[in-house]
C-alpha positions as CSV (number, residue, x, y, z in Angstrom):
1,M,95.4,71.6,111.1
2,S,97.0,74.9,110.2
3,M,99.8,76.3,112.4
4,R,98.7,78.7,115.1
5,M,100.1,82.2,115.5
6,L,100.4,83.3,119.2
7,S,100.6,86.8,120.7
8,T,103.8,87.5,122.5
9,R,101.7,88.8,125.4
10,G,99.7,85.6,125.8
11,I,96.2,87.1,126.2
12,A,94.8,87.2,122.6
13,P,93.5,84.0,121.2
14,P,95.6,82.1,118.7
15,A,95.1,83.2,115.0
16,S,95.7,81.6,111.6
17,I,98.7,83.1,109.7
18,S,96.4,84.8,107.2
19,D,94.4,86.4,110.1
20,A,97.7,87.4,111.8
21,I,99.0,89.0,108.6
22,A,95.7,90.9,108.0
23,A,95.6,92.1,111.6
24,G,99.2,93.2,111.9
25,L,99.1,93.5,115.7
26,A,97.4,91.1,118.1
27,P,94.3,92.4,120.0
28,D,96.3,92.4,123.3
29,G,98.9,94.7,121.8
30,G,101.4,91.8,121.3
31,L,103.2,90.7,118.2
32,Y,102.3,87.5,116.5
33,M,104.7,84.6,116.4
34,P,104.4,81.0,115.1
35,E,103.5,78.5,117.9
36,T,106.3,76.2,116.6
37,L,109.3,76.6,114.3
38,P,109.8,73.9,111.6
39,R,113.2,72.3,111.4
40,F,115.2,71.9,108.2
41,T,118.6,70.5,107.1
42,P,120.5,71.9,104.1
43,T,119.7,68.8,102.1
44,D,115.9,69.7,102.4
45,F,116.6,72.4,99.9
46,D,118.4,70.3,97.3
47,G,117.3,71.5,93.9
48,D,116.2,74.9,95.2
49,A,118.6,77.4,93.7
50,T,116.7,80.7,93.4
51,L,115.4,82.9,96.2
52,A,111.8,82.1,95.2
53,Q,112.4,78.4,95.3
54,V,114.1,78.6,98.7
55,G,111.4,80.9,100.0
56,K,108.6,78.5,99.0
57,R,110.1,75.6,100.8
58,L,111.1,77.6,103.8
59,L,107.6,79.2,104.3
60,R,105.4,76.3,103.3
61,P,105.1,74.8,106.8
62,F,103.7,78.2,108.2
63,F,101.0,78.3,105.5
64,A,100.0,74.6,105.5
65,G,96.2,74.3,105.9
66,D,95.7,78.1,105.7
67,V,93.6,79.9,103.1
68,L,96.8,81.3,101.6
69,E,98.4,77.9,101.1
70,G,97.4,77.7,97.5
71,E,98.6,81.2,96.8
72,L,102.0,80.8,98.4
73,D,104.0,79.9,95.3
74,A,102.6,82.9,93.4
75,I,103.3,85.2,96.3
76,C,106.9,84.0,96.5
77,D,107.4,84.3,92.8
78,A,106.2,88.0,93.0
79,A,108.1,89.0,96.1
80,F,111.4,87.0,95.5
81,A,111.9,87.7,91.8
82,I,115.4,89.2,92.4
83,D,118.1,86.9,93.8
84,P,120.2,89.1,96.1
85,P,123.9,88.9,95.2
86,L,126.4,87.5,97.8
87,R,129.8,88.6,96.6
88,A,133.4,88.8,97.8
89,F,134.1,92.0,99.7
90,G,137.3,93.3,101.1
91,E,139.4,90.7,102.8
92,T,139.6,87.0,102.3
93,N,136.5,85.2,103.4
94,D,134.6,88.5,103.7
95,Y,131.4,88.9,101.7
96,I,128.6,91.4,101.2
97,L,125.0,90.5,100.8
98,E,123.3,93.1,98.6
99,L,119.6,93.4,99.5
100,F,119.0,96.7,97.7
101,H,118.2,95.7,94.1
102,G,114.4,96.0,94.4
103,A,111.9,98.8,93.5
104,T,113.0,101.3,96.2
105,A,116.7,100.3,96.6
106,A,116.3,98.9,100.1
107,F,116.1,95.4,101.7
108,K,112.5,96.1,102.8
109,D,111.3,95.6,99.2
110,Y,111.3,91.9,99.8
111,G,109.1,91.8,102.9
112,A,106.8,94.6,101.7
113,G,106.3,92.8,98.4
114,F,105.5,89.6,100.1
115,L,103.0,91.3,102.4
116,A,101.3,93.1,99.6
117,A,100.9,90.0,97.5
118,A,99.6,88.1,100.6
119,L,97.0,90.7,101.5
120,A,95.9,91.1,97.9
121,A,95.2,87.3,97.9
122,L,93.0,87.5,101.0
123,P,89.2,88.1,100.8
124,R,88.2,91.5,102.1
125,G,84.9,93.2,103.0
126,D,83.3,96.2,101.4
127,K,85.5,98.7,103.2
128,P,89.1,99.2,102.0
129,L,91.9,98.0,104.2
130,T,94.1,100.9,105.4
131,I,97.7,100.0,106.0
132,V,99.3,102.3,108.5
133,V,103.1,102.2,108.6
134,A,105.7,104.0,110.6
135,T,109.0,104.5,108.8
136,S,112.5,105.8,109.6
137,G,113.1,106.1,105.9
138,D,113.0,102.8,103.9
139,T,110.0,100.8,105.1
140,G,107.5,103.4,104.0
141,A,108.8,103.6,100.4
142,A,108.9,99.9,100.1
143,V,105.4,99.6,101.4
144,G,104.2,102.5,99.2
145,A,105.7,100.8,96.1
146,A,104.3,97.4,96.9
147,F,100.7,98.6,97.5
148,H,100.6,101.5,95.0
149,R,97.3,101.3,93.1
150,K,96.4,97.9,94.6
151,P,92.6,97.7,94.7
152,G,90.9,97.7,98.0
153,V,93.9,98.9,99.9
154,R,94.9,102.4,101.2
155,V,98.3,103.2,102.7
156,A,99.2,105.9,105.3
157,I,102.9,106.4,105.7
158,L,104.1,108.2,108.9
159,Y,107.7,109.4,109.0
160,P,109.5,111.8,111.4
161,D,109.7,115.2,109.7
162,G,113.3,116.3,109.0
163,R,114.8,113.0,110.2
164,V,114.9,111.1,106.9
165,S,117.2,111.8,104.0
166,P,115.8,114.2,101.3
167,R,115.7,111.4,98.7
168,Q,114.0,109.1,101.2
169,A,111.4,111.9,101.9
170,H,110.8,112.3,98.2
171,Q,110.2,108.6,97.8
172,L,107.7,108.5,100.6
173,G,105.6,111.2,99.1
174,C,105.9,110.4,95.4
175,F,103.2,107.8,95.0
176,G,99.8,109.5,95.4
177,D,96.6,107.7,94.5
178,N,95.9,105.2,97.3
179,V,99.2,106.1,99.2
180,R,99.4,109.1,101.4
181,A,102.5,110.3,103.3
182,F,102.4,112.2,106.6
183,R,105.4,114.0,108.1
184,V,105.0,113.7,111.8
185,A,106.3,116.3,114.3
186,G,108.4,113.9,116.3
187,S,110.8,110.9,116.1
188,F,110.4,107.5,114.6
189,D,109.4,106.1,118.0
190,D,106.6,108.6,118.0
191,C,105.4,107.4,114.6
192,Q,105.6,103.8,115.8
193,R,103.6,104.6,118.9
194,L,100.9,106.2,116.8
195,V,100.6,103.2,114.6
196,K,100.5,100.8,117.6
197,T,97.9,103.0,119.3
198,L,95.5,102.8,116.3
199,L,96.1,99.1,115.7
200,S,95.2,98.5,119.4
201,D,92.0,100.5,119.1
202,A,89.3,97.8,118.4
203,A,86.5,100.3,118.1
204,F,88.3,102.3,115.5
205,K,89.3,99.2,113.5
206,K,85.7,98.3,113.1
207,E,85.1,101.8,111.7
208,V,88.2,101.8,109.6
209,P,89.7,98.4,108.9
210,L,93.4,98.6,109.6
211,G,96.5,96.5,109.0
212,S,100.2,97.2,109.4
213,A,103.3,96.7,107.2
214,N,105.9,97.5,109.8
215,S,108.2,94.8,111.0
216,I,105.6,94.2,113.7
217,S,103.7,92.4,110.9
218,L,104.4,88.7,110.6
219,G,103.9,89.1,106.9
220,R,107.0,91.2,106.8
221,L,109.1,89.3,109.3
222,L,108.8,85.7,108.0
223,P,109.7,86.3,104.3
224,Q,112.9,88.2,105.4
225,M,114.2,84.8,106.4
226,A,114.3,83.7,102.8
227,Y,117.4,85.7,101.7
228,Y,119.4,84.5,104.7
229,A,118.4,81.0,103.9
230,H,119.3,81.5,100.2
231,A,122.7,83.1,100.9
232,S,123.7,80.6,103.6
233,L,122.7,77.6,101.4
234,A,124.6,78.9,98.4
235,H,127.7,79.4,100.6
236,W,127.3,76.0,102.2
237,R,127.1,74.3,98.9
238,A,130.2,76.1,97.6
239,S,132.4,75.8,100.7
240,G,130.9,73.3,103.2
241,R,131.1,76.0,105.8
242,P,128.4,78.0,107.6
243,L,128.1,81.7,106.8
244,N,128.2,84.2,109.6
245,F,126.4,87.5,109.4
246,V,126.7,91.1,110.6
247,V,123.3,92.7,110.3
248,P,122.8,96.4,110.6
249,T,119.5,96.9,112.6
250,G,117.4,99.4,114.4
251,N,114.0,97.8,115.0
252,L,115.5,94.3,115.1
253,G,113.2,92.8,112.5
254,N,115.8,92.0,109.8
255,A,118.2,90.6,112.3
256,L,115.5,88.6,114.0
257,A,114.6,87.0,110.7
258,C,118.2,85.8,110.4
259,F,118.1,84.5,114.0
260,I,114.9,82.5,113.4
261,A,116.3,81.1,110.1
262,R,119.3,79.8,112.1
263,R,117.1,78.2,114.7
264,M,115.2,76.4,111.9
265,G,118.4,74.7,110.9
266,L,119.8,76.8,108.0
267,P,123.6,76.8,107.8
268,I,124.1,80.1,109.5
269,G,126.9,80.5,112.0
270,E,127.4,83.5,114.3
271,L,125.1,86.5,114.2
272,V,126.3,90.0,115.2
273,L,124.0,93.0,115.3
274,A,125.4,96.4,114.2
275,N,123.7,99.4,115.8
276,N,124.2,103.0,115.3
277,A,124.4,105.4,118.3
278,N,121.0,104.2,119.3
279,D,122.5,101.4,121.3
280,A,119.8,99.9,123.5
281,L,120.4,96.5,122.0
282,A,124.2,96.8,122.2
283,K,124.0,97.7,125.9
284,F,121.7,94.7,126.6
285,F,124.0,92.2,124.8
286,E,127.0,93.7,126.6
287,G,125.3,92.6,129.8
288,G,123.1,95.5,130.9
289,D,119.3,95.6,131.4
290,Y,117.2,96.2,128.3
291,A,116.2,99.9,128.6
292,P,114.4,101.6,125.7
293,Q,115.5,105.1,125.3
294,P,114.6,108.2,123.2
295,S,115.9,107.8,119.7
296,I,118.7,110.2,118.5
297,A,119.3,111.3,115.0
298,T,122.3,109.7,113.2
299,L,123.7,109.4,109.7
300,A,122.2,105.9,109.6
301,N,118.7,107.3,110.0
302,A,116.7,104.2,109.1
303,M,118.2,102.6,112.3
304,D,117.3,105.6,114.6
305,V,115.1,103.5,116.9
306,G,115.3,103.8,120.7
307,A,112.7,101.2,121.5
308,P,113.0,98.2,119.0
309,N,109.6,96.6,118.7
310,N,111.0,93.2,117.8
311,F,112.9,92.8,121.1
312,E,109.5,91.6,122.5
313,R,109.6,88.7,119.9
314,L,113.2,87.9,120.8
315,Q,112.4,87.7,124.5
316,W,109.3,85.6,123.7
317,L,111.4,83.1,121.8
318,E,114.0,82.9,124.6
319,P,113.3,84.7,127.9
320,D,116.7,83.7,129.3
321,A,118.9,86.8,128.9
322,A,122.1,84.8,129.5
323,W,121.2,82.3,126.8
324,L,120.4,85.2,124.3
325,R,123.8,86.8,125.0
326,A,125.5,83.5,124.2
327,Q,123.7,83.3,120.9
328,L,123.9,86.9,119.8
329,S,126.1,90.0,120.2
330,A,125.7,93.6,119.2
331,E,128.0,96.6,118.8
332,S,127.3,100.3,118.3
333,V,128.9,102.4,115.6
334,G,128.8,106.2,115.9
335,D,128.6,108.8,113.2
336,D,132.4,109.4,113.1
337,A,133.0,105.7,112.6
338,I,130.3,105.6,109.9
339,R,132.1,108.4,108.0
340,A,135.5,106.9,108.4
341,T,134.2,103.5,107.1
342,I,132.6,105.0,104.0
343,V,135.9,106.7,103.2
344,D,138.0,103.7,104.0
345,T,135.8,101.3,102.0
346,W,136.0,103.6,99.0
347,K,139.7,104.1,99.1
348,R,140.7,100.5,99.9
349,Y,138.3,98.6,97.7
350,G,136.6,101.1,95.4
351,E,133.3,100.1,97.1
352,T,130.6,102.6,98.0
353,V,128.3,101.8,100.9
354,C,125.4,103.5,102.5
355,P,125.6,104.7,106.2
356,H,123.7,101.6,107.4
357,T,125.9,99.2,105.5
358,A,128.9,101.1,106.9
359,C,127.8,100.1,110.4
360,A,127.9,96.4,109.4
361,V,131.3,96.8,107.6
362,R,132.8,98.6,110.6
363,V,131.7,95.9,113.0
364,L,133.1,93.2,110.7
365,Q,136.4,95.1,110.6
366,R,136.5,95.1,114.4
367,L,135.8,91.3,114.5
368,R,138.7,90.7,112.1
369,T,141.0,93.0,114.2
370,R,140.2,90.9,117.3
371,G,141.2,87.7,115.4
372,V,137.7,86.3,114.7
373,D,137.9,83.9,111.8
374,G,135.3,82.1,109.6
375,D,133.3,83.3,106.6
376,W,131.4,86.5,107.3
377,A,128.9,88.5,105.3
378,A,128.1,92.1,106.0
379,V,124.5,92.8,105.1
380,S,124.0,95.8,102.8
381,T,120.5,97.1,103.4
382,A,120.2,100.1,101.1
383,H,121.8,101.6,98.0
384,P,124.2,104.5,98.8
385,A,122.5,106.7,96.2
386,K,119.7,107.1,98.7
387,F,122.1,109.2,100.9
388,P,124.0,111.5,98.5
389,E,124.3,114.3,101.1
390,V,126.3,111.9,103.4
391,V,128.1,109.7,100.9
392,E,129.1,111.9,98.0
393,P,131.1,114.6,100.0
394,L,133.1,111.7,101.6
395,I,134.1,109.9,98.4
396,G,134.4,113.1,96.3
397,Q,132.1,112.0,93.5
398,E,128.5,111.4,92.6
399,V,126.9,108.1,93.2
400,P,124.9,106.9,90.1
401,L,121.2,106.4,90.7
402,P,119.7,103.0,90.1
403,P,117.1,103.3,87.3
404,A,114.1,102.5,89.6
405,L,115.2,105.2,92.1
406,A,115.7,107.7,89.4
407,T,112.2,107.2,88.1
408,M,110.8,107.7,91.6
409,L,112.7,110.9,92.0
410,E,111.3,112.3,88.8
411,R,107.7,112.2,90.2
412,P,106.2,115.0,92.2
413,S,106.2,114.4,95.9
414,H,103.9,115.6,98.7
415,A,103.6,114.8,102.4
416,Q,101.0,116.2,104.8
417,P,102.1,117.6,108.1
418,L,100.8,115.8,111.1
419,A,101.0,116.5,114.9
420,D,102.0,113.7,117.2
421,D,98.3,113.1,118.0
422,A,96.4,109.8,117.6
423,E,93.0,111.5,117.3
424,A,94.2,113.8,114.5
425,L,95.4,110.7,112.6
426,R,92.1,109.0,113.2
427,D,90.3,111.9,111.7
428,L,92.5,111.9,108.6
429,L,92.0,108.1,108.1
430,R,88.2,108.4,108.4
431,K,88.2,110.5,105.2
432,P,88.1,108.6,101.9
């Protein structure tokens, strides 16, 4: 029997993992989660050295008995072709995990690539599947690149107009063909609400088959565990010690993947979340009530999320707030600290980091100042060349473009304006 996927809201019937991936959102508006989590020990991965090898073993229990079981190895080979470097960074026993070596220079290339390969392997009806995705900058480009010119799939990217970097905006609109970009008059939270509204509209989904590639999609969340498993196993084999992580996060998906990997037995130690000034998570882990709030614009724009979707998954996994606070912590990093960290990292180490990575580096610095020991990795989620208007004035020189990003920026780019209006979006998606 295949593993069942359950809605966090407990009303929708259980689904197979392939059905959950295809649907994106559960019919009751909840987020899908595995009914159980498999358990591993580090020795279970003996002989698995590459990211693809680790990913196959890690994800196999979720797909056992599913229609995608026979496709899993090929999906992992496609999505996990690049092993993310874990390298020494800054002080002794400090590391940086670089997740930005994919097609769009951001960590979301891994999850989007897995999702695209999985959906491509699923049988589909006569109508194309339309992937609707909200983005605060990086998700949309990763999804666009992963699905570009894939037969039987259309992509609609929604991003907040004027609240992503110019290079991010160019990426979002540079694909054409089956990928359309819409610049929404509003915030990321508004874009996210539009996506969830359409995915919850059963009548419209019969008219226009929909799926999602946001972190609400289980097909994005689960594969993100693979690089935490891969990095922690490599460190464990080399040192015999667990690897602790500082993860910059806005919507909590990337950090949640690390949290789940740890619960499954990977040699991951402490986990600290690094927020920007959108600090709903930080306030909760400091002991306050969880209170979603309107998002505010920051230098780390991809983390400008006031109502993190994946907090619902975290609460479903463990509803005891006190227990969660014992397992996780979170800290907020404002724009002034982001700027100072970019400058300091450049001057002290000759390292250039993006604003989101700077949040993680600053939190790691605070931990060391407070006397926290152990082996720690700050997670680098995007290449600094995506944010030249922030980074280059601070370090006083140009950041070289990765080749894949340079190619994207050479293409023409177009995004259609869109009001914060679900019906207007429905009308646009009805058109071929």
